[in-house]
N, C-alpha and C positions, 0 to 999 in steps of 0.2 A: 598474379595480378588481381587487384581488388576490382570487383564488378559492382555496378550500381545496384542498389537494393531498394525495393519499393514496398511500402505498406499499402496493400490493395483492398483489404477488408478489415473492418473492426467490429467487434461484437461485445456486448455487455449483458450480464445477467444479475439482476437485483431481485432477491426472493421476496415473495409475498407483497402485500400492500405497504406503502410507506408508514412508518411509525412516528407519530409526533411526540413532542417533548412530554406531554402529559401521560402518554401511553407507555413510555419507556420502562418505568420501574415495575409496572404490572407484568411486562414481558420478560424482564430480566430477573424479577423476584426481589423480595426484601431480605436483606442479610440479617439473620437473627430476629426476623419479624419486625424490624425497625426501618422506617423510611430513612433514606440518606439525607444528611444535612448538607452535604456538599453538592448535591445534584443541581439545584437551582443556580447556585453560584457558578458552577462549571458551565452550565448551558448558557447562562447570560454572557459569559466571556467568549465561548467558542462560536456562538452565532448559528449553530446548526439547528435547523427547524424540523427536519425529518430525515430518516435513515431507514435501512432495511435490515431485517434479521431472518435467519433461516428458522427461527423458533415459530412453530405453528401457533397462530393466535387462539385456536380452539383447544388443542391438546396440550399446549405448553411445552411440547417436545420438538427437537430439531427435525425438520422434514427433509433436509438434505445434508449430506456430508460435504466437507470441503472438496473432495475429489469429484463428487456429483455436481456441485455448483460450478467447478472449473470446467467439467466436461460439457455442461449446458452452454457455457460461454463459447467454447471451442466449436460446438455444433452450429452455433450461430454464424460461423464463417463459411459454411457450406453454401455453394452456389457460385455463379459467375465462372463456371468451368472447373471449380475446385471441389474435389471430393476427399473424404478422409483416407480413402484407399491410395490417394496420390501423395500423402504426406511423407516427407523425408526426415524431418527433424521436429520434435516436440520438446519445448522447454517450458515447464510449468513450475511456478514457485509461489510460496506463501510463508508468512511468519507464523501461521496457525494451522499447520497440517494436521490431519486426523491422527497421525501416529508418529513416533520417533523414527521407526524403521518399518518398512522400506521407504525410499524417498517419495515425495509427493507426486512427482511427475509420472512414475510408473503406475501409481494408483489411478491417475487420471487416464492414462492409456488403457488401463484395465476397464474403466467405465466406458470409454469410447469404443473399445473393441476394434480399433483400426489395426491393420497388418503391422508386422514388425518394422520398426524404424528407430532412428537414434532418439533416445529419450533422456533428458537431462533436467535436474532440478538444482537451482542455486539457493544458497542460504542467506538469511538476513532478516530485516524487518521491512520497512517501506521500500528500501532500495533493491530488494531481491526481485521485484517485478522488472526493474530496469536492467539488472544484471542478466536476467533471463532474456530480455529483449536484445541486449548486446550480444549474447552468445548466439542467438538465432540470426541476428544481422550478419555477424562474422562468418557463420556457417554458409550462408548464401553468398556473401561477398567473396569468399575464398573459392567458391565453386564446389565445395564439399557437398552442398545440398542444393537441389533445384528450388526448394521452397522450405519454409519453416513456419511454425506457429509458436508464438510466445504468449504465455498466459500468466496473469497475476491474480491472486484470489485471497480472500480473508473470510474466516468464520469466527470473528471475535466474540460473538454472543455466547458460544460454547464455553469460552474461558471467563467471560464476564458474568455468567449466571450466578445467582446467589448461592446455589448449592456448592460452589467451589470455595466459598468463604465461611460456611456455617461451622465447620470443624474448628477453624481458628477462633471464630466468635465464641463458640461454646467453651473453648479452653481458656478464654480470657474474661469470663463473666465478671469477676470481681473488679478487674481493671477497667472494664468497659462500662461499669455502673456510672462512672463519672464522665466517660467519653464514649457514648454508645454508638460507635461506628468503627469500621475497620480503618486501617491507616490510610491517610489521604492519598499517599502515593499509589495505592491500589484502587481506592474508591473513585478517585479522579478519572481514571481511565475507563471506568464502567460507563461514563457519560460522554466519552470521546470517540469510541471505536464502534464500527458497524461492519456489516457483511456485504459481500459483493464479489463479482469476478468479471474480468475483461480479457479479451484475447485479440491478437492481431495476426493477420496472414502476411507473410513476407515472401516476395517473389522477385525474380531477376528482371522482369519487364513490367512496365506500368499497365494499368487497366486500359483497354481499348476505348472504353467510354466511361465517363464519370471520373472523379478525382483519384489520384494516388498521392502518397506522401513519400518522397525520396528521402532516405536517411542520409544526411550529409556527414554527421559524426555524433558519437556518444562518448562523453568524457566522464569518468567516475574517479573520485578521490576519497581516500580515508585519512582521518586525522587521529587514528588510534594511537599513534606515537606520542601525541600531545595531550589527549583527553581520556578520562576514565570512562567506564560504562555509565550510561545515563538511563537507558531503557533496557529491561532484561526480563526474562522469564525462565523458570527452571533453575533458579539460583537465588541465593540470599547475599546481600552485601554485608560483609563483616570486616570492620577495620579497613575500609577502603578497597577491599578485595572481594571478588565474587567467589562464593563457594557453591559448586554445582550440585544439582539435585541428587546425584548418585552418592553423595557423601552423607545423606540423611536416610534414616529408615522410613518406612511408610507412614508410621504414626507421626513422626516429626515433620515430614513433608506436609501432611494435612494440617497439623497444628500451626505451622508457619505460613500456610498457603504458598508454598515454595513454587508451585507451578503457575501461580497467578502472574500476570504482567505487571511490572512495577516501573515507575519512572520518577527520577529525581527532578521535580518541577523547577526548582531554583536553578539547577545546573543547566537545564534545558533553556529556560528563559534568558539566562545570562550569556549563552554561548552559541545557540543554534544559528543565528543570523551571521555572527562573526565568522564562524568556520564554514558553514555550508553555502554561504553566499559570498561574503567578501574575500575570504582566504581562497576559496575555490575559484571564483571568477578571476582573481589576480593571476592565478596560474594558468587558467584556460585562455584568458585574453592575451597572454604573452605568446601564445602559439596559434590562436584562432582570430580571424577578423570578425569582430562583433560590433555593430553600430546600431544605435537605437533606431535610427531612421529606416533601417532595413529589416526590422522585426515587426511583423504585422500582428502577430498574436504571441503573448506570453502565457504559457500554461503552467502555473505553479501548483504543486501539491503542498499544501500546508495543513496542519492538524486543526487549526482554529483561526477564526477571524481575528482573534487577538494578535496574530502575527502578521496581518496584512500591512499595517503601517510600518512596523519594524523591517519587514521585507522590502518595502519601498525605500526606506532609508538605506538599507544595506545595498540595494542596487545602485542607488545614487553614489554611495561611498565607493563602489566598485567602478564608477564612471560608466554605468549602464542604466540611467534613470528612465526605464520604460514607463510611459504614462499608464495609469491604472485603467483608463478606458480601453486599452489594448489587452488587458488581462482577461483570461477566460478560465473560470473555475465553477464547479457545481457543488462545492463543499456544503453549502447550506441546504441544498435539496437532495443530495445523494449521500451525504455523510462522509466521514473519514474512513475510507476502506483500505488504508495502508498500501500494501503492495499492488492492489488492484486500482488504486485511485487514478494513476496517470492513464491507464487504459480506459477507464470510465469517463474521464475528462475528454480524452481524444475521441472516443466513440460519439459523444454528443456533438462535438464540433464537426467531426468528419461527416457524420450522417445528417447534419442539420441543414446542409444545402447552401451554406454561406461562403465556403472556400472558393477562391479563384486562383487560376494558374499563375505561378510565379510568387505567390505569397510565401512568407517565411515564418516558421513557428519555432519558438524556443521553449523547451520543456525543462522544468526544474523539479527534482525530487530529492529532498533531504532525508536523512535518517539520524535519529538521536541515539541509536544503539551505542555507538562509540564515536559519533559525529562523522558521518560520511555524506557525500553529495554527488548527484549526477545532473548533468545538463545534456540535452539532446537537441540537435538542430535539424529541422525538417523543411523541405521545400515542396510546395504543392505543384503537382504535375497534372 
């Protein structure tokens, strides 16, 4: 029998002071000693004003690993009768883990030092934070766990730093004389992604004082049967197919920047709303009751303010035209933190003191990896 599950505590960790648009390139470095010609264009379109990086502003080196950043967010949940020694299930996920193996979540547990418990990591890009949350929710709902913590995190700056592209730049000097920058599909993302972690505590009873969020449902859909890869890392696109990193030797991996994150921007712009909003909601609304009048807050994760109006159009096309005055997002001030974004959005709203009992929240997390989408419905208790 499914039991009610409540989000009782939410924590976020954003490293160092905010980095504004004029400080970004100094923190991430110049590729080949050349300033990016794409930076100002991308920033003008995405609307982000500040973000956070684990890169220390003095030393220029990362001050935290992804596992350490995640652990800091989880430690923020301690209190209100909850201690790490009580934890039954830890689910931590990221698209930018510190290593390929072992999985990210066991590294987080190692940083936390909490006693043995179930530890799980889900794979993906932005959506892996939501799949982690769904696993944690189902673990408590089924009675398998008394409580669970879900965490999403990103350390994109380690992947976006100039040192990751210098080998490619140097190997293409002649070609780059006329086009002195790395490919737009890679440079574009250097000005889109940032660092952060967020975590939630799930329990079978609501808080005795203060708000809780009851998880009503989480629906996740993938359209990989219809769409090709759009965002990827550790691979190269060749003739419409991904070739994985293990097919290249070390020299070739560096020359091609195979480990860098890439995105097909045209494929993204043409399809992200159609599949992750319209096609997804069409299927969800066939089995869930969703009415605009009953949604008090819409919490969308999107990568850029460029997508705000297309998202509004997509909602209207899906017969769910939620007015933008009910939207809650902190993209412009906290940056695009991928798998951590929905946790960081929820943390600000939950701990901001504005929620009232009975209010309903609809959360939306798309992923362009191969076009997947999640919607989550919450009720304030």
